[in-house]
N, C-alpha and C positions, 0 to 999 in steps of 0.2 A: 476560619477558612475565608479566603477572599472570594467574594461572589463574582467578581470580574473574571477570575481564573476559571471558575466553574462554568460560567456562561460562555466564555471564549472556547473552552474545551468542548462543551456541548455542541456549539456551532461547528467547530472543526470536525468533530466526530460525525455529525450529521452529513457534512460534505463528503467525508470518507465513506460513510455507509451508502450515500447516493452514488458515488463513483463506483463502489464495489457492485452495486446493483446494475448500473449501466454497462460496466465492463464485463462482469462475469455472467449475469443472466441474460442481458439484452445483446451481448457480444458487440457492443459499440466500441470498437478499438480506437476510434478517433480521439478518445479521452487519454490515451497513452501518449506521453510526450515523446516525440521523435519517431513515432510509428508512421511508416509509409507503406501503403497498400501495395505499391509496385515493387518495392525492394524486399519485402518480407515474403519468403517462400515457404515458411514452416507451417506447423499446425496452429491455426488461429484459435481453435478451441482450447488447446493446452495453454497458449499464451494468455487468453482471456481468463482462464481459471487461475493461473499463477498470479496475475496482477489483481484479480478480484479477491483472492484469499489474502494477499498482502494488504490491500485497502481495508478489508474487513477486520483483520487482526490489528492494524494500526488504529482503526476507529474504536475498537474495544479498549485498547490500551490508552487511547486519548480520553475516553470517558473515565477510566480508572485513575489517570494521572493526578488530578487535583486532590483526590482522597489519599493517594500514596504520598504526595508531597506533604500533606498535613500530618499524617501519622508516621511515616518513615523518615521523611526529611529530603534533603537535596540529593541523596543517593538515588532516589526514585527518578529524579530528572535525568541524572547521568545514565542510568540504565535505559531509560526511554530513548535518549539520544543515541546510545550504542545500538539499541534495537533497530532504530530507523536507519542508521548508517549501514549496519551490516545487512539489513534487509534489502536496501537499495542495491548494494554491491552484489548480493546473491541473485537478486532479481535481474540485474543486468547480465550476469553470466548465464543465467537460465534462459533468458530470451535470445541471447547470442547462440547458445547451444541448440535451441529449438530451430533457429533459422539455418544453422549449418547442417543439422541432421537431414533435413528435408531437401536442401538445395544440392547436397552431394549425391542424391539418389538419381 
């Protein structure tokens, strides 16, 4: 196993865990890219929860990634990339729907 991969993934996962803590538990939504307090009229708690869960799950998968690459092979990297891409797309639609539900009321 490449030690650089392990160390790099550990640092990336620590960043994701820290982001999950700040967004989900502390409700610091300024860490969300493109978030504007004035434009978002939806439920901020649900938005923080969605982004926090995504950061937490991505952090866990990032810790597992070097081991999966070692034992499974390059398929693990492809699955990881698909997970992140699909997660970002779903999260984008989720945040848009949270904003539309509350602004229409």
